[in-house]
C-alpha positions as CSV (number, residue, x, y, z in Angstrom):
1,M,119.8,154.9,130.3
2,N,119.3,152.3,127.8
3,F,118.8,153.8,124.3
4,A,118.6,151.0,121.9
5,P,114.6,150.7,121.6
6,L,114.5,154.7,121.4
7,L,116.5,154.0,118.6
8,M,114.9,151.8,116.9
9,A,111.8,153.8,117.1
10,L,113.3,156.9,115.7
11,G,113.3,154.7,112.0
12,L,114.5,158.0,111.1
13,P,116.4,158.6,107.4
14,G,120.6,158.8,108.6
15,V,120.1,157.1,111.8
16,A,122.3,154.7,112.1
17,L,120.7,151.8,113.8
18,P,123.9,149.6,113.7
19,C,124.1,151.5,116.6
20,T,121.7,148.7,118.1
21,I,123.2,145.8,116.9
22,D,125.5,143.5,119.4
23,A,128.5,143.2,119.6
24,M,131.3,141.8,120.5
25,V,134.9,142.0,122.2
26,V,138.0,140.1,120.6
27,F,141.2,141.2,123.6
28,D,144.5,140.3,122.7
29,G,145.8,138.8,126.6
30,S,149.1,136.9,125.0
31,A,152.1,137.4,126.7
32,S,153.1,139.8,124.2
33,M,150.5,142.5,125.9
34,A,152.8,142.2,129.1
35,E,155.7,144.3,127.5
36,I,156.5,147.5,127.8
37,G,157.7,150.4,125.3
38,F,161.4,151.3,125.5
39,D,160.6,154.3,127.0
40,T,160.9,153.1,131.1
41,G,158.3,155.4,132.4
42,E,155.8,153.6,129.7
43,T,153.4,151.7,131.1
44,N,152.8,147.6,129.9
45,R,149.8,147.2,126.6
46,I,147.7,144.9,128.4
47,T,147.4,148.7,131.4
48,D,146.8,150.8,128.9
49,A,143.9,149.0,127.1
50,R,143.1,148.1,130.2
51,I,142.8,152.3,131.6
52,A,140.8,152.9,127.4
53,M,138.1,150.2,127.9
54,S,137.5,151.5,131.4
55,R,136.9,155.0,129.8
56,I,134.5,154.1,126.3
57,M,133.0,150.8,127.8
58,P,129.7,153.4,130.4
59,Q,130.2,155.7,127.5
60,V,128.5,152.8,124.5
61,E,127.5,150.3,126.7
62,H,123.6,152.3,126.9
63,F,123.8,151.7,123.0
64,R,124.1,148.1,122.6
65,R,124.7,145.1,124.4
66,I,128.1,143.5,124.4
67,G,130.0,140.4,125.1
68,L,133.8,139.1,125.0
69,V,135.9,136.5,124.2
70,T,140.1,136.9,125.1
71,Y,142.7,134.4,123.7
72,G,146.3,134.2,125.2
73,P,146.6,133.4,128.4
74,G,147.7,129.4,129.2
75,P,150.6,127.6,129.5
76,E,154.2,129.3,127.6
77,G,153.9,128.9,124.0
78,S,150.2,127.4,124.5
79,C,147.2,128.4,122.3
80,D,144.8,127.0,123.8
81,G,143.9,129.7,125.9
82,I,140.4,131.5,123.7
83,R,137.8,131.9,126.7
84,L,134.6,132.6,126.1
85,R,134.1,135.5,129.1
86,F,130.6,135.7,128.4
87,P,128.1,137.0,125.5
88,P,126.2,140.0,124.9
89,V,124.2,141.5,127.9
90,E,123.4,144.7,128.7
91,A,124.7,147.1,130.9
92,A,127.9,145.4,130.0
93,S,130.5,147.5,131.5
94,A,131.3,146.8,134.3
95,L,131.6,142.8,133.5
96,M,134.0,143.4,131.4
97,L,135.8,145.5,133.1
98,S,136.0,142.7,135.9
99,E,137.3,139.9,133.5
100,L,139.4,142.2,132.0
101,Q,141.5,143.3,135.5
102,A,141.4,139.7,136.0
103,L,143.6,138.4,132.8
104,E,147.9,137.7,132.9
105,P,149.1,138.1,129.5
106,A,150.5,134.9,128.7
107,G,150.3,132.6,125.4
108,L,150.4,132.4,121.8
109,T,147.9,134.4,119.8
110,P,145.0,132.3,118.3
111,L,143.2,135.6,116.8
112,S,141.5,133.9,113.9
113,D,140.0,130.6,116.5
114,A,139.5,134.0,118.9
115,V,137.4,135.8,116.0
116,A,135.4,132.9,115.1
117,Q,134.2,132.0,119.0
118,A,133.7,135.4,119.1
119,A,131.5,135.1,115.4
120,D,129.7,132.0,116.6
121,V,128.4,133.8,119.7
122,L,126.3,136.9,117.0
123,D,125.4,133.7,115.3
124,Y,126.4,135.3,112.5
125,R,124.4,133.8,109.6
126,L,121.3,134.6,110.9
127,T,122.3,138.0,112.7
128,P,124.0,140.8,112.4
129,G,127.1,141.6,114.5
130,I,129.6,143.7,115.1
131,I,132.8,141.8,116.0
132,V,135.8,144.1,117.7
133,L,139.5,142.8,117.7
134,V,142.3,143.9,119.7
135,T,145.8,143.1,119.1
136,D,149.1,144.5,119.5
137,G,150.3,142.2,116.3
138,N,149.2,138.6,113.9
139,E,148.3,135.6,114.4
140,T,150.9,133.0,115.9
141,C,148.8,130.5,116.3
142,G,148.4,128.4,112.2
143,G,144.9,130.2,111.7
144,R,144.6,132.2,109.3
145,P,143.3,135.5,109.4
146,C,142.1,137.1,105.9
147,A,140.5,133.4,104.3
148,L,138.5,133.3,107.9
149,G,137.8,136.9,107.0
150,T,136.1,135.8,103.3
151,R,134.4,133.2,104.6
152,L,132.6,135.2,107.1
153,A,131.7,138.0,104.4
154,A,130.5,134.7,102.4
155,E,128.3,133.1,105.0
156,A,127.0,136.1,107.5
157,A,123.8,137.8,107.5
158,D,125.9,141.1,108.3
159,L,128.6,140.7,109.7
160,T,131.4,143.9,109.9
161,I,134.4,143.2,112.1
162,H,137.2,146.0,113.1
163,V,141.1,145.6,113.9
164,I,142.4,147.7,116.0
165,G,146.5,147.6,116.4
166,Y,147.6,148.7,119.2
167,K,151.6,149.7,119.8
168,A,151.7,145.9,116.9
169,A,153.3,149.1,113.6
170,H,156.7,146.3,113.8
171,D,155.8,142.7,114.8
172,F,157.7,139.8,114.7
173,F,155.0,137.5,117.1
174,G,153.9,136.2,113.5
175,W,156.7,133.0,112.9
176,N,154.0,130.6,112.6
177,N,150.7,132.8,110.1
178,P,150.7,131.1,107.1
179,E,149.3,134.7,105.7
180,G,152.1,137.0,107.3
181,G,155.0,138.4,105.2
182,A,158.4,138.9,107.1
183,P,158.6,139.9,110.3
184,G,158.7,143.9,110.8
185,T,155.6,144.1,108.4
186,D,152.2,145.9,109.7
187,V,148.2,143.3,110.9
188,V,147.7,141.3,109.1
189,A,144.4,140.3,110.6
190,R,143.6,144.0,109.3
191,C,142.3,141.8,106.0
192,L,139.6,141.0,108.3
193,A,138.9,144.5,108.5
194,D,139.0,144.6,104.4
195,T,137.1,141.6,103.6
196,T,134.1,141.9,106.3
197,G,133.7,146.2,104.6
198,G,135.0,147.0,109.0
199,R,137.7,149.3,109.9
200,Y,142.0,148.3,110.5
201,I,142.9,151.2,113.1
202,G,146.5,151.5,113.9
203,T,146.9,153.0,117.5
204,H,149.8,153.9,119.3
205,S,148.6,155.0,122.0
206,Q,146.2,155.1,124.9
207,E,144.0,158.4,123.4
208,E,144.5,156.6,120.0
209,L,143.6,153.5,121.4
210,V,139.9,155.5,123.2
211,E,139.0,156.9,119.9
212,A,139.5,153.6,118.0
213,L,137.1,151.6,120.9
214,R,135.0,155.1,120.3
215,G,134.2,154.6,116.3
216,T,133.8,151.0,116.2
217,L,131.2,150.4,119.1
218,G,129.8,153.8,119.9
219,C,127.6,155.7,118.3
220,D,126.9,158.9,116.0
221,L,123.1,159.5,115.0
222,V,124.9,161.6,112.1
223,G,121.4,162.1,110.1
224,L,120.0,164.4,113.1
225,G,122.7,166.0,113.6
226,I,123.4,164.7,117.4
227,K,126.8,162.6,119.2
228,F,125.6,159.6,121.7
229,R,129.4,159.0,122.6
């Protein structure tokens, strides 16, 4: 069932009509997503992220149209792996999961350009939109996420960017990030959230990642005491 028409029709005080705003997921497919932790029993990061998306997408696809941009896959050391997989569509779950399942991690992390492309797909200057960036590290292709966030905030009709860092607290891949700090600092891309009124959520387990996705793509009708999640 698509709840968006119902939410729009209600028009009641306290109803979170932003639930119906189109969203783009920007998904990290860089080489580091193939890594596992020190515990040999752990799965790699992209497997965890795929499973988290498979759990949450069937729940949130009823509220809003969702699209997908990925970055990373390509030749070793490449920054050219940004791909628009599909623009926001209704009932996006099956398409989202199919695209992510076929994604083979490789390449670097051009997350700034990927977010900029997602914003263009949303027609951000004229139309409200939400971007959810799922990444395990910082920009590594010379982009400037903080400057990008400032520009998008100034130009957008109403664009909110949420950044979900997955096992990204210790990032050793930010060597080509002009805005980056020392290796091991937190995800600099969090400023994309800070400048656009979004949330930065650091996650370190599959369950935390599921909750972060639910909190950014889902819908709480707080004013009615109802949670559609």
